[in-house]
VOZALO-840820 format. One line per field, with one value per residue (C-alpha): residue in one letter; chain; x, y, z. Coordinates in steps of 0.25 Angstrom, whole numbers, plus 5000, padded with zeros to 4 digits. Layout:
REM residues N
r: (A,...)
c: (A,...)
east: (X,...)
north: (Y,...)
up: (Z,...)
//
This chain:
REM residues 352
r: (M,N,L,I,C,A,A,L,L,L,I,A,F,F,F,A,L,A,G,V,T,R,A,G,V,W,L,V,E,R,R,N,P,P,V,G,Q,F,A,D,I,D,G,A,R,I,H,Y,V,H,V,S,A,S,A,G,A,D,L,P,P,V,V,F,I,H,G,A,S,A,N,L,K,D,Q,M,L,P,L,R,P,L,L,E,G,R,A,E,L,L,F,L,D,R,P,G,F,G,W,S,G,R,G,N,N,E,T,L,A,A,Q,A,N,T,I,A,A,L,M,D,R,L,G,I,Q,R,A,I,V,V,G,H,S,F,G,G,A,V,T,T,A,F,A,R,E,H,P,E,R,T,V,G,L,V,L,L,A,P,V,S,H,P,W,P,G,G,A,T,A,W,Y,Y,K,L,T,A,V,P,V,V,G,W,L,F,S,E,T,V,A,Y,S,A,G,M,L,Q,I,G,N,A,T,A,C,V,F,S,P,N,H,V,P,K,G,Y,I,G,R,T,S,I,P,L,V,L,R,P,P,A,F,R,A,N,A,R,D,V,A,Q,L,Y,D,Y,V,C,A,A,S,P,G,Y,R,E,I,K,A,P,T,V,V,I,S,G,D,R,D,K,V,V,Y,A,T,V,H,S,V,G,L,E,R,D,I,P,G,A,E,L,V,W,V,A,N,L,G,H,K,P,D,W,I,A,A,D,L,V,V,G,A,I,G,R,V,A,G,V,A,V,D,L,E,A,M,A,S,I,V,E,G,R,I,A,G,D,A,Q,G,A,G,R,F,P,E,L,K,A,P,D,A,E,L,A,P,G)
c: (A,A,A,A,A,A,A,A,A,A,A,A,A,A,A,A,A,A,A,A,A,A,A,A,A,A,A,A,A,A,A,A,A,A,A,A,A,A,A,A,A,A,A,A,A,A,A,A,A,A,A,A,A,A,A,A,A,A,A,A,A,A,A,A,A,A,A,A,A,A,A,A,A,A,A,A,A,A,A,A,A,A,A,A,A,A,A,A,A,A,A,A,A,A,A,A,A,A,A,A,A,A,A,A,A,A,A,A,A,A,A,A,A,A,A,A,A,A,A,A,A,A,A,A,A,A,A,A,A,A,A,A,A,A,A,A,A,A,A,A,A,A,A,A,A,A,A,A,A,A,A,A,A,A,A,A,A,A,A,A,A,A,A,A,A,A,A,A,A,A,A,A,A,A,A,A,A,A,A,A,A,A,A,A,A,A,A,A,A,A,A,A,A,A,A,A,A,A,A,A,A,A,A,A,A,A,A,A,A,A,A,A,A,A,A,A,A,A,A,A,A,A,A,A,A,A,A,A,A,A,A,A,A,A,A,A,A,A,A,A,A,A,A,A,A,A,A,A,A,A,A,A,A,A,A,A,A,A,A,A,A,A,A,A,A,A,A,A,A,A,A,A,A,A,A,A,A,A,A,A,A,A,A,A,A,A,A,A,A,A,A,A,A,A,A,A,A,A,A,A,A,A,A,A,A,A,A,A,A,A,A,A,A,A,A,A,A,A,A,A,A,A,A,A,A,A,A,A,A,A,A,A,A,A,A,A,A,A,A,A,A,A,A,A,A,A,A,A,A,A,A,A)
east: (5000,5011,5018,5005,5003,5018,5016,5003,5010,5022,5012,5005,5018,5022,5008,5009,5023,5017,5006,5017,5024,5012,5009,5023,5024,5011,5017,5031,5025,5015,5027,5036,5029,5036,5043,5046,5040,5039,5043,5040,5053,5052,5041,5047,5040,5052,5051,5060,5063,5068,5074,5077,5090,5090,5095,5108,5111,5125,5125,5120,5107,5109,5102,5101,5101,5097,5102,5095,5083,5082,5075,5077,5075,5088,5096,5086,5085,5100,5104,5093,5094,5109,5107,5094,5096,5110,5106,5094,5091,5085,5081,5074,5069,5077,5067,5060,5064,5056,5044,5050,5045,5055,5051,5062,5073,5079,5094,5102,5104,5089,5088,5099,5091,5078,5086,5091,5077,5071,5082,5078,5063,5068,5077,5090,5101,5113,5115,5124,5120,5121,5119,5119,5122,5114,5111,5126,5125,5113,5121,5133,5122,5117,5131,5134,5120,5119,5133,5129,5119,5129,5135,5142,5140,5139,5139,5136,5140,5137,5136,5144,5153,5152,5154,5160,5150,5139,5130,5118,5108,5100,5086,5090,5093,5080,5071,5077,5073,5060,5047,5055,5060,5046,5040,5051,5049,5034,5034,5047,5056,5047,5046,5061,5065,5058,5064,5078,5078,5083,5095,5098,5098,5107,5117,5116,5120,5130,5139,5131,5118,5105,5099,5086,5074,5082,5073,5060,5065,5071,5059,5068,5057,5051,5061,5055,5042,5043,5045,5056,5062,5063,5068,5079,5083,5083,5093,5102,5102,5107,5117,5129,5127,5126,5138,5146,5142,5142,5155,5165,5157,5159,5172,5163,5157,5162,5154,5161,5158,5159,5157,5154,5156,5157,5167,5157,5146,5140,5131,5140,5155,5160,5174,5169,5158,5163,5178,5174,5167,5179,5188,5179,5172,5183,5185,5175,5178,5175,5173,5174,5167,5172,5161,5150,5140,5132,5124,5132,5119,5114,5127,5136,5126,5135,5146,5136,5132,5147,5149,5138,5145,5158,5153,5146,5160,5159,5172,5169,5179,5172,5183,5181,5166,5168,5176,5165,5155,5165,5167,5151,5150,5163,5156,5144,5144,5129,5128,5142,5143,5129,5133,5146,5155,5150,5156,5146,5145,5132,5126,5114,5110,5100,5093,5102)
north: (5000,5010,5007,5010,5023,5027,5024,5032,5043,5043,5043,5054,5062,5060,5064,5077,5080,5078,5088,5098,5096,5098,5111,5115,5113,5121,5133,5132,5132,5144,5152,5149,5149,5148,5161,5157,5150,5135,5127,5112,5105,5091,5088,5097,5111,5119,5132,5144,5158,5164,5178,5185,5192,5207,5213,5216,5202,5199,5185,5172,5165,5159,5147,5144,5130,5129,5119,5108,5112,5126,5132,5143,5154,5150,5156,5166,5175,5178,5178,5183,5197,5197,5191,5196,5204,5199,5185,5176,5168,5155,5150,5137,5127,5114,5103,5098,5111,5124,5124,5115,5101,5089,5083,5073,5080,5070,5072,5084,5082,5082,5095,5101,5097,5103,5117,5116,5114,5126,5134,5130,5134,5148,5150,5149,5143,5144,5148,5149,5139,5142,5131,5131,5118,5106,5116,5115,5100,5103,5114,5105,5095,5107,5110,5096,5093,5107,5112,5120,5128,5131,5145,5143,5137,5144,5133,5138,5129,5117,5102,5095,5084,5071,5075,5066,5055,5060,5063,5072,5076,5064,5070,5071,5056,5052,5061,5054,5040,5036,5036,5039,5052,5055,5053,5062,5073,5073,5073,5077,5085,5098,5099,5096,5104,5117,5115,5114,5123,5135,5128,5121,5134,5140,5129,5131,5146,5144,5151,5162,5168,5163,5175,5180,5173,5163,5151,5158,5166,5154,5145,5134,5127,5123,5111,5105,5102,5086,5085,5096,5089,5076,5082,5089,5076,5068,5079,5079,5063,5062,5073,5065,5055,5066,5074,5061,5058,5072,5078,5071,5078,5092,5094,5094,5107,5118,5130,5141,5137,5145,5138,5146,5139,5143,5138,5136,5128,5118,5111,5106,5103,5114,5108,5096,5103,5116,5112,5101,5109,5119,5107,5099,5110,5116,5131,5131,5142,5140,5152,5149,5159,5159,5158,5155,5143,5136,5148,5156,5160,5167,5171,5174,5178,5189,5179,5169,5180,5183,5168,5168,5180,5173,5160,5169,5175,5188,5193,5190,5189,5179,5178,5193,5191,5179,5188,5198,5187,5181,5195,5196,5182,5181,5183,5173,5162,5158,5144,5143,5132,5127,5123,5116,5115,5104,5091,5081,5078,5084,5091,5100,5100,5111,5122,5127)
up: (5000,5003,4990,4983,4990,4987,4973,4972,4979,4969,4957,4963,4965,4951,4946,4955,4949,4935,4938,4943,4930,4921,4929,4928,4913,4911,4920,4913,4899,4903,4908,4896,4883,4870,4865,4851,4839,4835,4823,4820,4817,4814,4824,4835,4838,4841,4848,4844,4844,4831,4831,4817,4815,4812,4799,4806,4811,4813,4817,4810,4816,4830,4835,4850,4856,4871,4881,4889,4898,4891,4879,4869,4879,4886,4875,4869,4881,4883,4869,4860,4865,4862,4848,4843,4830,4828,4823,4820,4832,4835,4849,4850,4860,4858,4855,4867,4875,4878,4868,4858,4855,4855,4842,4837,4843,4853,4848,4848,4833,4831,4839,4830,4818,4823,4826,4812,4806,4815,4809,4795,4798,4802,4791,4799,4790,4799,4813,4825,4835,4850,4860,4875,4883,4878,4866,4863,4860,4851,4844,4841,4835,4826,4822,4818,4811,4804,4802,4790,4798,4810,4809,4823,4837,4850,4861,4876,4887,4878,4880,4869,4873,4882,4896,4907,4911,4902,4914,4914,4925,4930,4926,4912,4912,4919,4910,4898,4902,4896,4905,4917,4911,4906,4921,4927,4917,4919,4934,4941,4931,4931,4947,4949,4938,4943,4957,4951,4939,4946,4952,4939,4931,4942,4939,4924,4926,4937,4940,4933,4938,4932,4924,4931,4927,4919,4921,4918,4907,4899,4902,4907,4915,4901,4901,4913,4905,4904,4888,4889,4901,4894,4881,4889,4896,4883,4877,4889,4890,4876,4877,4881,4870,4860,4864,4864,4849,4844,4850,4841,4830,4835,4827,4814,4819,4810,4815,4823,4838,4851,4865,4877,4891,4905,4915,4925,4918,4927,4917,4907,4906,4898,4898,4891,4881,4878,4878,4869,4859,4858,4855,4845,4837,4827,4831,4843,4853,4868,4876,4891,4901,4915,4926,4916,4918,4908,4902,4893,4885,4897,4905,4893,4882,4876,4874,4867,4858,4855,4852,4842,4835,4836,4828,4818,4815,4823,4830,4845,4856,4864,4875,4878,4879,4888,4897,4898,4902,4912,4918,4919,4926,4934,4947,4945,4955,4955,4960,4966,4975,4971,4957,4958,4945,4936,4941,4936,4921,4919,4907,4905,4919,4919,4911,4900)
//
């Protein structure tokens, strides 16, 4: 009898969590409506923001690929104001994220092909591609799948190479498991995620300060909706195998490339990924920024714009720009003691 009661209580508990998730999803979607347009690309409804260039544009088109747990706002909010008018800009929710449907985009190559198809739809023949974190891996896939369409690459705190042990956060592995992962994402993930989202975001930015209102402004809670959470988990679960297979081919990339990384990144091993890209992509330039964490797009947006200009052929002194950023953030110590330097071989632990 006690076992039956315990089982009934457990079932009731999970039903309650599922109800909380449904209510939370409704609220998250109400607070974070789509901000762009939609295009049906090979069975996936892709959400994007397309910004036309002005008559005096001095840069080629730029396409932005966001990282794990994020959406198009994560790059659009800090970078659009600095680039609007100078270039045609395309920000998109990767398949399964934000307001984009997943469709048949379970591999990084498929996501790269979907981005190329969206460019076709919008009349963008060639572009500089800017990828952050997990988006860096998709960016390298784009460069290899579509070299003729790649003007240049700007990789921000990217993931690109096999890291020691190949481990990722446990909840990604669990969510990627059939049935069990579905149950977890439909019941526990939203509530647990909302409890941890502030701490996780602080870790991503550490030692730099989280911009005021960042979580709400960038609609990060959208990733806690069950389908998005599962898409995120499947992406991260396949990441190690992808970089093992893809990284030997980086030497084939001929596009001008700039990599920007911070020496205090607590999310990925910059000494594995960024150093590896500088080594493996012919002519790639690595720009280190002292006391920078995992978010160059927000903390060093001016440097990112400089890197876009550099791969477009503009004379830019990136080291001088990096020094300016370093002076601006030299005193940042957010999370000191609370977020130790990365010691475990984890990748893509949190938003971004």
